[in-house]
C-alpha positions as CSV (number, residue, x, y, z in Angstrom):
1,M,0.0,0.0,0.0
2,T,1.4,3.4,-1.0
3,G,0.9,6.6,0.9
4,A,0.8,4.5,4.1
5,S,2.4,6.9,6.5
6,S,-0.7,9.1,7.3
7,G,-4.3,9.8,6.4
8,I,-6.3,7.2,4.5
9,G,-3.2,5.0,4.0
10,E,-2.5,4.8,7.7
11,A,-6.2,4.1,8.5
12,L,-6.3,1.3,5.9
13,A,-3.1,-0.2,7.3
14,R,-4.6,-0.3,10.8
15,H,-7.8,-1.8,9.5
16,Y,-6.1,-4.6,7.5
17,A,-3.5,-5.4,10.2
18,A,-6.3,-5.9,12.7
19,Q,-7.8,-8.4,10.3
20,G,-4.5,-10.4,10.3
21,A,-3.0,-9.2,7.0
22,S,0.7,-8.9,6.4
23,L,1.3,-5.5,4.8
24,G,3.8,-3.8,2.5
25,L,3.9,-0.2,3.7
26,V,5.2,2.4,1.2
27,G,5.8,6.1,1.8
28,R,8.3,8.8,1.7
29,R,8.5,9.3,5.5
30,I,10.5,6.2,6.6
31,H,10.4,7.0,10.3
32,A,6.6,7.4,10.3
33,L,6.3,4.1,8.4
34,G,8.5,2.4,10.9
35,A,6.5,3.7,13.9
36,L,3.3,2.6,12.2
37,A,4.6,-0.9,11.5
38,A,5.8,-1.2,15.1
39,S,2.3,-0.3,16.4
40,L,0.6,-2.9,14.3
41,P,0.0,-6.6,15.0
42,G,1.6,-9.1,12.7
43,R,4.5,-9.0,10.3
44,H,5.0,-6.1,7.9
45,A,7.5,-4.8,5.4
46,V,8.4,-1.1,5.3
47,Y,9.6,0.7,2.1
48,G,10.7,4.3,2.3
49,L,10.5,5.6,-1.2
50,D,8.7,8.1,-3.5
51,V,6.2,6.6,-5.9
52,A,7.8,8.8,-8.6
53,D,10.7,6.3,-8.5
54,A,9.5,3.4,-10.6
55,A,12.7,1.4,-10.1
56,A,12.4,1.6,-6.3
57,L,8.8,0.5,-6.5
58,G,9.8,-2.4,-8.6
59,E,12.4,-3.5,-6.1
60,A,10.0,-3.2,-3.2
61,A,7.4,-5.3,-5.0
62,R,9.9,-8.0,-5.7
63,D,11.1,-8.0,-2.1
64,F,7.5,-8.2,-0.8
65,I,6.6,-11.1,-3.2
66,A,9.8,-13.0,-2.1
67,R,8.9,-12.6,1.5
68,F,5.1,-13.0,1.5
69,G,4.1,-14.2,-1.9
70,P,1.9,-12.2,-4.3
71,P,-0.5,-9.9,-2.4
72,D,-4.2,-10.3,-2.3
73,V,-4.7,-6.5,-2.5
74,V,-2.5,-3.7,-3.9
75,I,-3.7,-0.2,-3.0
76,A,-2.3,2.7,-4.8
77,N,-3.2,5.5,-2.4
78,A,-0.2,7.9,-2.6
79,G,-1.2,11.3,-3.7
80,V,-0.4,15.0,-3.4
81,S,-2.5,18.0,-3.7
82,V,-2.0,21.8,-3.9
83,G,-3.7,24.8,-5.3
84,T,-2.5,25.7,-8.8
85,L,-3.1,28.5,-11.3
86,T,-2.1,28.1,-15.0
87,E,-1.3,31.8,-15.2
88,M,1.5,31.4,-12.6
89,A,4.7,30.3,-14.1
90,D,5.9,29.0,-10.7
91,D,3.0,26.6,-10.6
92,L,4.3,24.5,-13.6
93,N,6.5,22.5,-11.2
94,A,3.5,21.9,-9.0
95,F,1.5,20.6,-12.0
96,E,4.4,18.3,-12.9
97,R,4.8,17.0,-9.3
98,V,1.0,16.3,-8.9
99,L,0.6,14.5,-12.2
100,R,3.8,12.5,-11.8
101,T,2.8,11.3,-8.3
102,N,-0.9,10.8,-8.7
103,V,-1.0,9.3,-12.1
104,L,2.4,7.8,-13.1
105,G,3.0,6.8,-9.5
106,M,-0.2,4.7,-9.6
107,V,0.9,3.0,-12.9
108,A,4.3,2.3,-11.4
109,T,2.7,0.9,-8.2
110,F,0.6,-1.6,-10.1
111,Q,3.0,-2.6,-12.9
112,P,5.1,-5.1,-10.9
113,F,2.0,-6.9,-9.6
114,V,-0.1,-7.4,-12.7
115,A,1.7,-10.4,-14.1
116,P,1.9,-12.3,-10.7
117,L,-1.8,-11.7,-10.0
118,R,-2.8,-12.6,-13.5
119,A,-0.9,-15.8,-13.3
120,R,-2.6,-16.6,-10.0
121,G,-6.0,-15.7,-11.4
122,Q,-7.1,-13.5,-8.5
123,G,-6.4,-10.3,-6.6
124,R,-7.4,-6.7,-6.3
125,L,-5.8,-3.6,-7.7
126,V,-7.2,-0.6,-5.9
127,G,-6.8,2.9,-7.1
128,I,-7.7,5.9,-4.9
129,A,-9.2,8.6,-7.2
130,S,-11.3,11.5,-6.0
131,V,-14.6,13.3,-6.6
132,A,-12.3,16.2,-7.7
133,G,-11.8,14.2,-10.9
134,I,-15.5,14.3,-11.9
135,R,-15.4,17.9,-12.9
136,G,-12.6,20.4,-13.1
137,L,-12.5,22.6,-10.0
138,P,-11.1,26.2,-10.0
139,G,-7.7,26.6,-8.5
140,A,-7.2,22.8,-8.5
141,G,-6.3,22.2,-12.2
142,A,-3.4,19.9,-11.4
143,Y,-5.3,17.8,-8.8
144,S,-8.6,17.6,-10.8
145,A,-6.7,16.7,-13.9
146,S,-4.7,14.0,-12.1
147,K,-7.7,12.4,-10.6
148,A,-9.7,12.5,-13.9
149,A,-6.7,10.8,-15.5
150,V,-6.7,8.2,-12.7
151,I,-10.4,7.4,-13.2
152,A,-9.9,6.9,-16.9
153,Y,-6.7,4.9,-16.4
154,L,-8.3,2.5,-13.9
155,E,-11.2,1.9,-16.2
156,S,-8.8,1.0,-19.0
157,L,-6.9,-1.3,-16.7
158,R,-10.1,-2.9,-15.5
159,V,-11.1,-3.7,-19.1
160,E,-7.6,-5.1,-19.9
161,L,-7.9,-7.5,-17.0
162,H,-11.5,-8.5,-17.6
163,G,-11.9,-12.3,-17.2
164,T,-8.5,-12.8,-15.6
165,G,-9.8,-13.0,-12.0
166,V,-8.0,-9.8,-11.1
167,K,-10.4,-7.1,-10.1
168,V,-9.7,-3.4,-10.5
169,V,-11.4,-1.2,-7.9
170,T,-11.8,2.6,-8.3
171,I,-12.6,4.4,-5.1
172,A,-13.3,8.1,-5.4
173,P,-13.3,9.7,-1.9
174,G,-15.1,12.8,-1.0
175,Y,-13.8,14.8,1.9
176,I,-11.9,12.7,4.4
177,E,-10.2,14.0,7.5
178,T,-6.5,13.8,6.6
179,P,-3.5,16.1,6.6
180,M,-4.3,16.8,2.9
181,T,-7.7,18.3,3.7
182,S,-6.7,20.0,7.0
183,V,-5.3,23.0,5.0
184,N,-8.7,23.6,3.3
185,T,-10.3,26.8,4.4
186,Y,-13.6,26.2,2.8
187,P,-16.6,24.1,3.9
188,M,-16.2,20.3,3.3
189,P,-19.7,18.7,3.2
190,F,-20.1,15.1,4.5
191,L,-16.5,15.1,6.0
192,L,-15.7,11.6,7.0
193,P,-13.1,10.5,9.7
194,A,-10.3,8.5,8.2
195,D,-11.0,5.4,10.3
196,Q,-14.6,5.3,9.2
197,A,-13.6,5.8,5.6
198,A,-11.1,2.9,5.9
199,V,-13.9,0.5,6.9
200,R,-16.1,1.6,3.9
201,F,-13.1,1.3,1.5
202,A,-12.3,-2.2,2.7
203,R,-15.9,-3.2,2.3
204,A,-15.9,-2.0,-1.3
205,I,-12.5,-3.7,-2.0
206,E,-13.8,-7.0,-0.7
207,A,-16.8,-6.8,-2.9
208,G,-14.7,-6.0,-5.9
209,V,-16.8,-3.1,-7.0
210,S,-15.6,-1.4,-10.2
211,Y,-16.3,2.1,-9.1
212,T,-17.6,3.8,-5.9
213,V,-17.7,7.2,-4.3
214,I,-17.3,7.3,-0.5
215,P,-19.2,8.6,1.3
216,W,-22.3,7.9,-0.8
217,Q,-23.7,11.4,-0.3
218,M,-20.8,12.7,-2.4
219,G,-21.6,10.2,-5.0
220,V,-25.0,11.8,-5.4
221,V,-23.3,15.2,-5.6
222,G,-20.9,13.9,-8.2
223,K,-23.8,12.6,-10.4
224,L,-25.5,15.9,-10.2
225,L,-22.3,17.8,-11.1
226,R,-22.0,15.6,-14.2
227,L,-25.5,16.6,-15.3
228,L,-25.0,20.4,-14.8
229,P,-24.7,22.3,-18.1
230,N,-21.4,24.1,-18.5
231,P,-22.8,27.6,-18.2
232,L,-24.6,26.8,-14.9
233,F,-21.6,24.8,-13.6
234,D,-19.3,27.7,-14.4
235,R,-21.4,30.3,-12.6
236,L,-21.8,28.1,-9.5
237,F,-18.2,27.2,-9.1
238,A,-16.4,30.4,-10.3
239,R,-16.4,31.6,-6.7
240,A,-15.8,28.2,-5.0
241,G,-13.3,27.9,-2.3
242,R,-9.7,27.1,-3.4
243,K,-6.9,25.1,-1.9
244,P,-3.8,27.3,-1.0
245,R,-1.0,27.4,-3.6
246,G,2.4,26.3,-2.5
247,L,4.3,23.0,-2.2
248,P,2.3,19.8,-3.0
249,L,1.1,18.0,0.1
């Protein structure tokens, strides 16, 4: 599981460890990962790396498989978010970082596991998207674009693996209480604590659903947003709250 050192990743790690799973915990903050692993029951592997480093991800995958065998579930959860504006030249680096982490990092996370899971004929590849990928949000061009790309990528992968026994699960969270959302200064409807979100995520993963929005209320919002004509959507969201610009979180 990538992005395991905090937020949704940490909550999922605690949930699955309590169920007796052996985990591969991936994240940039090695000390936080080590502390998390030490607090969990069972045997776990810790990999301090950036998902932008495909070679390091491949090495971690091979090490995990050698120690524990092919995993039942691979969760690509790592993601960064920051406010961006196309007109600001300084934000180009932020666009690149967000897209490289959120999109290419997910591809690199799954790549080493596809063949082993296909050969075994079972498994789950789980990608964490976002309702922000349903429609482009002002001041969040990089993040919305990355999550829209993730949704489309996961659908492509799902079709590619149809009939192999390997399920591809797309989870689009709404607002979850994490360090990523803690910097938001605007209202966050249906905000869900991370531990409660983890239980719902795990339920969807076990069921092998192709796509779900959690919490369900944000799924309703997402469907309504898709139906809004562009002129109405533009007027409603032009003044929407925006995430602060700066370094990706």
